[in-house]
C-alpha positions as CSV (number, residue, x, y, z in Angstrom):
1,M,0.0,0.0,0.0
2,K,2.8,2.4,0.9
3,I,4.4,1.8,-2.6
4,I,1.1,2.6,-4.3
5,I,0.6,5.8,-2.2
6,R,4.2,6.8,-3.1
7,I,3.6,6.2,-6.8
8,L,0.4,8.3,-6.7
9,L,2.2,11.1,-4.9
10,I,5.0,11.1,-7.4
11,F,2.6,11.0,-10.3
12,T,0.5,13.9,-8.8
13,A,3.6,16.0,-8.2
14,A,4.9,15.4,-11.7
15,F,1.5,16.2,-13.2
16,Y,1.2,19.5,-11.4
17,L,4.8,20.4,-12.1
18,L,4.1,19.9,-15.8
19,M,0.9,21.9,-15.6
20,G,2.7,24.7,-13.8
21,I,5.4,24.9,-16.5
22,L,2.7,24.9,-19.2
23,M,0.8,27.6,-17.4
24,L,3.9,29.8,-17.2
25,Y,4.4,29.4,-20.9
26,L,0.8,30.2,-21.7
27,S,0.8,33.3,-19.4
28,S,3.9,34.5,-21.2
29,R,2.3,33.9,-24.6
30,I,-0.8,35.8,-23.4
31,D,1.3,38.8,-22.3
32,D,3.1,38.8,-25.7
33,L,-0.1,38.8,-27.6
34,A,-1.5,41.6,-25.4
35,K,1.3,43.9,-26.4
36,D,0.2,43.8,-30.1
37,K,-3.5,44.4,-29.5
38,K,-5.0,47.2,-31.4
39,F,-7.7,49.1,-29.4
40,I,-10.5,51.1,-31.0
41,T,-13.5,53.1,-29.8
42,A,-16.8,53.7,-31.6
43,G,-17.8,57.0,-33.1
44,D,-21.0,58.6,-34.4
45,E,-21.3,55.9,-37.1
46,N,-24.3,54.2,-38.7
47,I,-23.7,50.5,-37.9
48,C,-25.6,47.3,-38.5
49,I,-25.2,44.0,-36.6
50,F,-26.3,40.9,-38.5
51,A,-26.9,38.4,-35.8
52,S,-27.9,34.7,-36.2
53,H,-30.0,34.6,-33.0
54,Q,-31.3,37.1,-30.5
55,D,-28.5,36.9,-27.9
56,D,-25.8,36.8,-30.6
57,G,-26.1,40.5,-31.4
58,V,-25.2,41.6,-27.8
59,I,-22.5,38.9,-27.6
60,M,-20.9,40.2,-30.9
61,A,-21.1,43.9,-30.6
62,G,-23.1,45.0,-27.6
63,G,-20.3,47.2,-26.4
64,Y,-19.8,48.9,-29.8
65,A,-23.5,49.5,-30.1
66,A,-23.6,51.2,-26.6
67,Q,-20.7,53.4,-27.5
68,T,-22.2,54.3,-30.8
69,I,-25.4,55.4,-29.3
70,K,-23.6,57.4,-26.6
71,R,-21.7,59.3,-29.3
72,G,-24.8,60.1,-31.4
73,G,-24.6,57.4,-34.0
74,S,-27.2,55.0,-35.2
75,V,-27.5,51.2,-34.4
76,N,-29.4,48.7,-36.5
77,I,-29.9,45.0,-35.7
78,V,-30.9,42.3,-38.2
79,Y,-31.8,38.9,-36.9
80,I,-31.6,36.0,-39.4
81,F,-32.8,33.0,-37.5
82,D,-35.7,34.2,-35.3
83,G,-38.4,31.8,-36.5
84,E,-39.8,29.2,-34.3
85,T,-38.2,25.7,-34.5
86,G,-39.9,23.6,-37.2
87,N,-42.6,26.2,-37.8
88,G,-41.7,27.8,-41.1
89,R,-41.2,31.5,-40.9
90,K,-43.3,32.1,-37.8
91,R,-41.5,34.5,-35.5
92,D,-40.4,33.4,-32.0
93,I,-42.3,36.1,-29.9
94,V,-40.6,35.3,-26.6
95,R,-37.1,35.7,-28.0
96,M,-38.2,38.8,-30.0
97,N,-39.4,40.5,-26.9
98,E,-36.1,39.6,-25.1
99,S,-34.2,41.3,-27.9
100,F,-36.3,44.5,-27.7
101,K,-35.8,44.6,-23.9
102,A,-32.0,44.0,-24.2
103,W,-31.4,46.5,-26.8
104,G,-33.7,49.0,-25.0
105,L,-31.1,49.0,-22.2
106,G,-28.6,50.2,-24.8
107,R,-31.0,52.8,-26.1
108,V,-31.3,51.2,-29.5
109,K,-34.6,52.2,-31.2
110,K,-37.1,49.4,-31.5
111,E,-37.8,50.4,-35.1
112,N,-34.1,49.7,-35.9
113,I,-34.5,46.0,-35.1
114,S,-35.4,43.8,-38.0
115,F,-36.2,40.1,-38.3
116,L,-35.9,37.8,-41.3
117,D,-37.7,34.9,-39.5
118,Y,-35.7,31.9,-40.7
119,D,-36.2,28.8,-38.6
120,Q,-33.9,29.0,-35.6
121,Y,-33.0,25.3,-36.0
122,Y,-33.5,24.2,-39.6
123,G,-33.3,27.5,-41.5
124,L,-30.9,28.1,-44.5
125,I,-29.8,24.5,-45.1
126,D,-30.2,24.4,-48.9
127,E,-28.9,26.4,-51.8
128,E,-32.2,27.9,-52.9
129,E,-33.1,29.3,-49.5
130,I,-29.5,30.6,-49.0
131,K,-29.5,32.4,-52.4
132,S,-32.9,34.0,-51.6
133,C,-31.6,35.3,-48.3
134,I,-28.5,36.7,-50.0
135,S,-30.7,38.6,-52.4
136,D,-32.8,40.0,-49.5
137,V,-29.7,41.1,-47.6
138,T,-28.2,42.7,-50.7
139,D,-31.3,44.8,-51.2
140,L,-31.2,45.8,-47.5
141,L,-27.5,46.9,-47.8
142,K,-28.2,48.9,-51.0
143,E,-31.0,50.8,-49.2
144,N,-28.9,51.9,-46.3
145,N,-25.6,53.7,-45.9
146,F,-23.9,51.7,-43.2
147,D,-20.4,52.6,-42.0
148,I,-19.7,49.3,-40.3
149,I,-21.3,45.9,-40.6
150,F,-20.8,43.2,-37.9
151,I,-21.2,39.5,-38.6
152,P,-20.3,36.3,-36.8
153,L,-16.9,34.9,-37.3
154,Y,-16.6,31.9,-39.7
155,E,-15.4,29.5,-37.0
156,G,-17.2,26.2,-37.2
157,G,-18.9,26.4,-33.8
158,H,-22.5,26.9,-35.0
159,Y,-23.8,26.1,-38.5
160,Q,-26.1,29.1,-38.5
161,H,-23.3,31.5,-37.4
162,D,-21.2,30.3,-40.3
163,V,-24.1,30.6,-42.8
164,T,-24.8,34.1,-41.5
165,N,-21.2,35.0,-42.2
166,Y,-21.5,33.6,-45.7
167,V,-24.8,35.2,-46.6
168,V,-23.9,38.7,-45.4
169,S,-20.4,38.7,-46.9
170,R,-21.8,37.6,-50.3
171,A,-24.4,40.3,-50.1
172,Y,-21.8,42.8,-49.1
173,L,-19.7,41.9,-52.2
174,K,-22.8,41.9,-54.5
175,S,-24.1,45.2,-53.3
176,G,-20.9,47.0,-54.1
177,I,-21.1,49.1,-51.0
178,K,-18.0,50.6,-49.4
179,C,-17.9,50.1,-45.6
180,R,-16.0,48.2,-42.9
181,L,-17.0,44.5,-42.4
182,Y,-16.1,43.1,-39.0
183,E,-16.3,39.5,-37.9
184,C,-17.0,38.6,-34.2
185,P,-16.0,35.4,-32.5
186,E,-18.5,33.5,-30.3
187,Y,-17.4,29.9,-29.9
188,N,-15.4,27.2,-31.7
189,A,-13.4,24.1,-31.0
190,Y,-10.1,25.5,-32.2
191,Y,-7.2,25.0,-29.8
192,S,-3.7,26.3,-30.4
193,L,-0.8,27.0,-28.0
194,K,0.3,29.7,-30.4
195,Y,-3.0,31.4,-31.2
196,T,-5.4,30.6,-28.3
197,P,-3.3,30.5,-25.1
198,E,-6.1,32.1,-23.1
199,K,-8.5,29.3,-24.2
200,I,-6.0,26.5,-23.2
201,L,-5.2,28.2,-19.9
202,S,-8.9,28.4,-19.1
203,L,-9.2,24.7,-19.9
204,I,-6.2,23.7,-17.8
205,S,-7.4,25.9,-14.9
206,R,-10.3,23.5,-14.5
207,L,-7.8,20.8,-13.4
208,I,-6.1,23.1,-10.8
209,P,-7.6,23.4,-7.3
210,F,-8.2,27.0,-6.1
211,Y,-7.3,28.5,-9.4
212,E,-9.6,30.0,-12.0
213,F,-9.0,31.6,-15.4
214,K,-11.7,32.6,-17.8
215,S,-11.2,33.2,-21.5
216,P,-13.2,35.5,-23.7
217,P,-14.3,34.2,-27.2
218,S,-11.3,33.3,-29.3
219,F,-10.3,33.7,-32.9
220,I,-8.8,31.2,-35.3
221,G,-5.2,31.5,-36.5
222,D,-3.9,34.8,-37.9
223,G,-6.0,37.8,-38.6
224,D,-6.3,41.6,-38.3
225,R,-7.9,41.9,-34.9
226,L,-9.4,44.9,-33.2
227,Y,-10.4,45.2,-29.5
228,L,-12.9,47.7,-28.2
229,D,-11.7,50.0,-25.4
230,M,-14.7,49.6,-23.1
231,S,-15.1,51.3,-19.7
232,D,-16.2,49.2,-16.7
233,E,-19.6,50.9,-16.9
234,E,-20.0,49.8,-20.5
235,L,-19.0,46.2,-19.7
236,V,-21.6,46.2,-16.9
237,L,-24.2,47.4,-19.3
238,K,-23.3,44.6,-21.8
239,R,-23.7,42.0,-19.1
240,K,-27.0,43.4,-18.0
241,M,-28.2,43.2,-21.7
242,L,-27.1,39.5,-21.7
243,Q,-29.1,38.8,-18.6
244,V,-32.3,39.7,-20.3
245,F,-32.2,36.5,-22.4
246,E,-33.9,34.4,-19.8
247,S,-35.0,31.8,-22.3
248,Q,-31.3,30.9,-22.6
249,D,-28.8,29.9,-20.0
250,V,-28.1,33.3,-18.5
251,E,-25.3,32.1,-16.3
252,G,-23.6,30.4,-19.3
253,L,-24.0,33.6,-21.4
254,L,-22.3,35.7,-18.7
255,D,-19.6,33.1,-18.2
256,L,-18.8,32.6,-21.9
257,Y,-19.6,36.1,-23.3
258,G,-19.6,38.6,-20.6
259,Y,-16.4,40.2,-21.9
260,K,-15.3,43.3,-23.8
261,D,-15.9,43.2,-27.6
262,S,-13.4,42.0,-30.1
263,Y,-13.5,41.9,-33.9
264,Q,-11.6,40.7,-36.9
265,I,-11.5,42.6,-40.2
266,Y,-13.2,40.4,-42.7
267,T,-10.9,38.4,-45.0
268,E,-12.3,36.3,-47.9
269,Y,-12.6,32.5,-47.2
270,D,-12.7,29.4,-49.2
271,Y,-16.1,28.3,-47.9
272,S,-15.7,24.8,-49.4
273,K,-13.3,24.2,-46.6
274,P,-13.8,24.3,-42.8
275,P,-12.4,27.4,-41.0
276,F,-9.6,25.3,-39.6
277,D,-7.9,22.0,-40.4
278,Y,-10.3,19.6,-38.5
279,D,-8.4,16.5,-39.5
280,R,-5.3,17.7,-37.6
281,S,-7.1,19.5,-34.8
282,V,-7.5,18.8,-31.1
283,A,-11.2,18.7,-31.6
284,R,-11.0,15.6,-33.8
285,Y,-9.0,13.7,-31.2
286,V,-11.4,14.8,-28.4
287,N,-14.4,13.8,-30.5
288,N,-12.9,10.3,-31.1
289,L,-12.0,9.9,-27.4
290,K,-15.6,10.9,-26.4
291,K,-16.7,7.6,-28.0
292,V,-14.8,5.8,-25.2
293,P,-17.5,5.4,-22.4
294,V,-15.1,5.7,-19.5
295,L,-13.7,9.1,-20.9
296,R,-16.9,10.6,-22.3
297,S,-18.2,12.4,-19.2
298,F,-14.8,13.7,-18.2
299,L,-14.1,15.1,-21.7
300,W,-17.5,16.7,-21.9
301,W,-16.9,18.4,-18.6
302,L,-13.4,19.6,-19.7
303,F,-14.0,20.6,-23.3
304,G,-17.7,21.0,-23.6
305,K,-19.1,20.8,-27.1
306,T,-16.5,20.1,-29.8
307,K,-18.8,19.7,-32.8
308,P,-20.9,22.3,-34.6
309,R,-24.3,23.1,-33.2
310,H,-26.8,21.7,-35.7
311,P,-29.5,18.9,-35.7
312,D,-26.9,16.7,-37.2
313,P,-23.7,17.4,-35.1
314,D,-21.4,16.3,-38.0
315,F,-23.0,18.8,-40.3
316,M,-20.9,21.8,-41.5
317,F,-21.5,24.6,-43.9
318,T,-19.0,22.9,-46.3
319,R,-21.6,20.2,-47.1
320,I,-23.7,22.7,-49.1
321,T,-22.7,23.2,-52.7
322,I,-23.6,26.7,-53.9
323,D,-23.1,27.8,-57.5
324,E,-21.9,31.4,-57.3
């Protein structure tokens, strides 16, 4: 028994020593990345946030919207997937009212909030419907003079976030308008020591007693990133707006998204490919290991969801062939 206890103690000490070394490296990497961050503030612009679902708009650019209103600008919100699940284009009234209340806290005018009513679970999964939506959004962009457009990041975390990115970026190019197009991260299963040290440190912290580190939404690979210089008061307001979405997991929203805004200047993608190399990713190995019964619960606790959110968890935007 003493030998077993000694082995366990040695193993535990070695494990936490290794974790400590890795945490020191990750902290150093986070500091290095922080030195290169480019901070911006909003002006009196005319902005439009294209959100997949009601809470997404606040997650993506709630801080920028609040600053824009404060500085005399105009904020417009367009929701793509606000239709009831499996009920055609019938609007989800509960979530609609939550969006009105949330944006009301940020003093966004109710008449500036629009809904396209696509099914919040099954919408935009075929070429014909996607092309129709692109046409509608193109017309909307031509009718307005937006200075900045915000869309979800193409990141493979939620199918409808990715298709919103595709639809609005195609409409943006077709319309010929000249304005800034920003992508906003929400969630993805991309892990990298080089590019997502905060995300990995947050994950490791779950294994360390009496230590906690929370990571904001992360980007994928390289990109031209911008970070909103938000005051504590503005961050509190964004978190209050998130708390309005009581039909969702409010505690989860605050835990995952109650952070200052960050954006990426849009860069053209090859949408026939996933946003990152899934075959060589951590997510692929985690998904394979989740099939092992004895590991499944632990890996779900540690990593959470590592496949796209969709009725078919193996479904990705790359499955749809669109003739452009």
